[in-house]
C-alpha positions in Angstrom: 156.5 156.8 78.3 155.5 156.4 81.8 154.3 153.4 83.7 150.7 154.4 83.1 151.1 153.3 79.4 153.7 150.5 79.6 151.5 148.3 82.0 148.4 148.2 79.6 150.6 147.6 76.6 152.4 144.7 78.4 149.1 143.3 79.4 147.7 143.3 75.9 150.9 141.9 74.5 150.7 139.0 77.0 147.1 138.3 76.2 147.9 138.4 72.4 150.8 136.1 73.0 148.7 133.6 74.8 145.9 133.7 72.3 148.2 133.1 69.4 150.9 131.0 71.2 148.7 128.4 72.9 147.2 126.9 69.7 150.7 126.9 68.1 152.2 125.1 71.1 149.3 122.5 71.1 149.7 121.8 67.4 153.5 121.4 67.8 153.0 119.0 70.7 150.4 116.9 68.8 152.8 116.6 65.8 155.7 115.5 68.1 153.5 112.9 69.9 152.1 111.5 66.7 155.6 110.9 65.2 156.7 107.3 65.6 159.7 106.9 67.7 162.7 104.8 66.8 162.5 102.8 70.0 158.9 101.6 69.3 160.0 99.8 66.1 160.7 96.0 66.6 164.3 95.0 66.4 166.0 91.7 66.0 166.6 91.5 69.7 162.9 91.9 70.4 162.1 89.1 68.1 164.7 86.9 69.8 163.2 87.6 73.2 159.7 86.9 72.0 160.8 83.6 70.5 162.4 82.6 73.8 159.3 83.5 75.7 157.2 81.5 73.3 159.4 78.5 73.7 159.3 78.7 77.5 155.5 79.0 77.6 155.3 75.9 75.3 157.6 74.0 77.7 155.5 75.0 80.7 152.3 73.9 78.9 153.9 70.5 78.2 154.9 70.1 81.9 151.4 71.1 83.1 149.9 68.5 80.8 152.2 65.9 82.2 151.2 66.8 85.7 147.5 66.6 84.8 148.0 63.2 83.2 149.7 62.0 86.3 146.8 63.3 88.4 144.3 61.5 86.2 146.3 58.3 86.5 146.5 58.6 90.3 142.8 59.3 90.6 142.0 56.3 88.4 144.1 54.0 90.5 142.6 55.3 93.7 139.0 54.8 92.4 139.9 51.2 91.3 141.3 50.5 94.8 138.1 51.7 96.4 135.9 49.5 94.2 138.1 46.4 94.6 138.9 46.8 98.3 135.6 45.5 99.7 135.8 42.5 97.4 139.3 41.7 98.5 138.3 41.9 102.2 135.3 39.7 101.6 137.4 37.0 99.9 137.9 33.9 102.0 141.2 33.6 103.8 143.7 31.1 102.5 144.0 27.7 104.4 147.6 28.5 105.3 146.5 31.5 107.4 147.3 31.5 111.1 144.4 30.3 113.4 144.6 33.5 115.5 143.5 35.7 112.7 140.3 37.6 113.6 137.1 37.0 111.7 136.1 39.9 109.4 132.7 40.7 108.0 132.3 41.6 104.3 132.4 45.4 105.1 135.8 45.0 106.7 134.8 45.2 110.4 136.5 42.8 112.8 134.3 40.7 115.1 135.3 40.1 118.6 135.3 36.6 120.1 132.1 37.3 122.0 130.3 38.6 118.9 131.3 35.5 116.9 129.9 33.2 119.5 126.5 34.8 119.6 
């Protein structure tokens, strides 16, 4: 047997091996990939970690709610100060006040001595 017959026989054997072998290799790979692995199953350690994560998220949610409540309270106080400030400025000064206190208009502006005279 010379090389003139071995090369074509080797070529056909390679083609036949690919035609038969490729589907076999694909089916084996699908079977291996579809098999559940032992690492994917939940363990007691995983449940413990998930429980800790859940507790920490609940604690963060509580703290965020506290911060939001403080923000609402501060906003309420600031809005009350804005509405009551002009009324406090417009209120008459007590009799015990010093005579050098400048005169104020109801909107909170201070009048100069020349403006009070005119």
